[in-house]
N, C-alpha and C positions, 0 to 999 in steps of 0.2 A: 170542954167542947160541948156545944149545944146539943140537946136531945133531938135527934132527927128521926126517931123511930116512928113509923107509921105512914100510911098513904097521904100524900099531900104535904108532909113536912118538908120544908126547904132544906136542901143539902148545904153543907158548909164548905164544899170543895171550892178551891180557888187556884188559878194558875200561878198566883203570887204566893208561893209557899217555900219554905227553906230547902226542900229537896229539889224542886224544879230550879230554884235559883242556883243551887250547887251544880246541877247538871249543865245549866247554861254557862257557868264559869268554866266547867270542864271543856265544853265545846269551844269557848273563847281561847283557852290555853292551847287547843289543837290548831288554831288558825295559822300561827306562824309556820307550822310544819307543812301546810298544804302547798302543793306545787303542781305544775302542769306535767304531762307525760314527757319523758326525756327523748323517746324515740318512737318509731313506728310500732314496735312490739307493745310498748306500754299504751300507746293510743288505741291499738286494736283491742287490747285486753279491757281497757276502760270502756270502750264502746260495747263490747260483748257483755260486760257486767251490767251496764246501764240497760241494755236491751233485755237481758235476763231478768233484771229487777222489774222493769216495766211490764213485761209479759206476765211475770209472777203476780204482780198486783192485779192485773186484769183477770187472770185466770183464778187466783186463789181468793184474794180479798173481795173483789167484785163478784166472783163466782159464788162464794159462800153467801154473800148478801142477797144475791138474786135467788139462790136456793131458799133462803129464809123467807124472802118476800113471797115466793110462790108456793111454799109448802107448809108454813106455820100460820096458825091463827093469830091475828093481831088487830088492834083497833086502827081507825083511819090515821090517827096521829103517828102511830108507829110506821104506817106505810109511807106517810109523808117524810118522816125523818130518815127512814131507811132508803127511800128513793134519793134523797139529798146526799146521803152517804155514798150510794152507788155512783152518783154523778161526780162527786168529789174524788173518790178513789180512782174512778175510770180516767179522770183528767190527769191524775198523777201518773198512772200507769202509761197512758199514751204519751204524756209529757216526757217521761224517761226514755221511751222508745225514740221520740223525735230528737232528744238530746244525743242519743247514741248515733243517730243518722248524721248529725252535725259533726260529731267527733270523728266518725269514719264514714264518709259518704259513699264508699265503695260497696257497702252492704245495706240490705234492707233488714233492719233489726226488728221489724214486726214479724218476720218469719221465724219459725222454730229453729233452735240451735242446739240439738240434743248432744252434739259433740262437746259443747262447752260444759254442760252438766256432768257428762261422763268423765271428761278430762280432770275435773277438779273435785269429783265425788260429791256433787251437790244433789243429793238424793231427795225425792219428793217426800213431803211430810204427810204420808198417807194416813197414819193414825190420827193426827190432829185434824186433817180434813174430814175424816169420818165423824169425829167428835162434834165438829161445827154443824153437821147435818143431822144430829141425833134428835134434838128438840130445841125449842126457842130459848130456854134458859141456858142451855149449853152454848148456843150460838152467842148469847150476850156476854157470858162470863169468860168463855174460852177464846172469843174472837177479837177482832180489831176494835170493836166499840168499847171494850174494857181497856182503858189507856195505859197499860203497862209500858207501851211504846214510848211514853213521855220520858221514861227512865232508860229503857233498854235500847232505844233506837240509836243512841250515840255510837254504838258498835258499828252501825252502818255508815257512820260519818267518814267516808273515805278521804285519805290525804292526797292521793293522786287524782286530780280532777282539773277543772278549768273554771274561769270566772263565770261563764255562761251557765254552767250546771249549778254552781253555787248560788247564783242569783235566782234561778228557777226553784231551788230548794228553799231558799229564804223567803221569797215573796209568794210562792204558791204552796209548796208541800207543807212546810212547817206552819205557815200562817193558817192555812185551811184546816189542817189537822186539829189545831187548838180550837178553832171556832166550832167545827161540827161536833167534836167530842163533847165540848162544854154543853151544847144544847141537849145532848142525848143522856147525860149522866143523871139529870133529874128524872127523866123517864125510866131509866133503869131502876132508880131508887123506888119509884112508885110501883113498878112492875113487881119487884121483889117483895115489897110489903103487901101488895095485893095477894100474892101467892101465900104469904105468911098468914094473912087473915083467913084464907080458904083452907090451908093445910096444916097450919101450926108452925111456930118458929123453929122448933127442933128439926123437923124433917127438911125444911127448906134450907136451913143453915148447913145441915149435913150434905144436902145435894150440892150446894154451892161449893163447899169444901172439896167434895169429890171431883166436881168438874174442874175446879181450879188446879188441884194437884195433878189430875190427868193431863190437863193442858200444858202445865209447866214441865211435865216429864215426857212430852211427845214433840220436843224440838220446836215449840211454837214461836220462839223468838230467836233471832240470829245469835245472840250471846249465849243461848242455851242449846244451840245446834252445832255440835263440834265441827263437822265438815265446813259449814259456812263460816263459822267463827274463825277457824284457822286459815281458810282461804282469804278472808278479809284482812286478817292480821299479816299474813305473809306477803300478799301482793299489794295491799292498799294501806298498810301501816295504821290500822284502826285501833281504837282503844277498847279495853274491857274494864277500865277503872269505874265506869258508871255502875257496874254490878254491885259495887260496895254499898250503894244506897237502895238496892232493890227491895230488900225486906222492909226497910223503913218506908219506902214508897208504897209497897203493898199494904202495909198497916194504915198509912194515911188514906189511901183510896177506900178501903173498907170502912174506916171510921167516918170519913167525911161524905161518903156517897151512900153507904148502906146503913150506917149507924151502929155497927158492931165490929168486933175485932176478928181478924182472920184466924183460921186454925193453922198451927205450925205446919210447914211443908219442907221436905228435903228434896232439892232438885238434883237429880243424878248427874246431869251434864253441866253442872256449875263449873266455871273455869277453875282449875286446880290451883292456880297461882294466888287466888284470893279466898280467904277464909269465908265460909258460909255461916255467918252469924245470923240468928233469928232476932237478935236484939234490935229494937228500933232506935 
């Protein structure tokens, strides 16, 4: 792999890589199992989940980005990229809410639904939210801009859905996620190496390792969030097979974006059915 260490060195990350291709094949294998809700109860549950997801993206992903924009020092290019990220993720969140309204027009899914979270034990990720607001490097490594989701998000690929939701996810959510993450990864690389120039490689690598480990152990992804993971598996027949590639994906991101290997990490809420191997 090319040496990308240093500010301005071009990263080697590509969406066309063996791990991403494996994840896409996994998604394709799930498609024959997708079906529409069988009855009103399944329709209402689908709508409530879509509304919950949409409100969550607006409150958590967009909220954290707005906090970073208004509280952390950054250059004008970062402000431009972050503003574009906010616009994109806000569109996804609002889009999921409107999809929920179409599935069940009897409810306004933009309104809070605290009973839904209580009923299924979907507790807030308070520790992770606090980490995102600690400092700019924590926001970048622990948040949505560091694209672990390209591997972990398959767990959110619900099997009880409808063609309109699937089209929205294909043409808007998945397409835009890839586009805006790709633009930001080079900027993350340069930011990390600028910090290394200022403070030394050892301290910055230790800081990144600490942020990453804390994030992965504060339910930052659905597949590592036991209540959400089990809710999605029980009611929407989602997969956790994607987690088999997580450590390999993590190593690929570090090497192709940052230019160095990650420190080993043990994820306490890893699904018990799948061995947690650090081997890439």
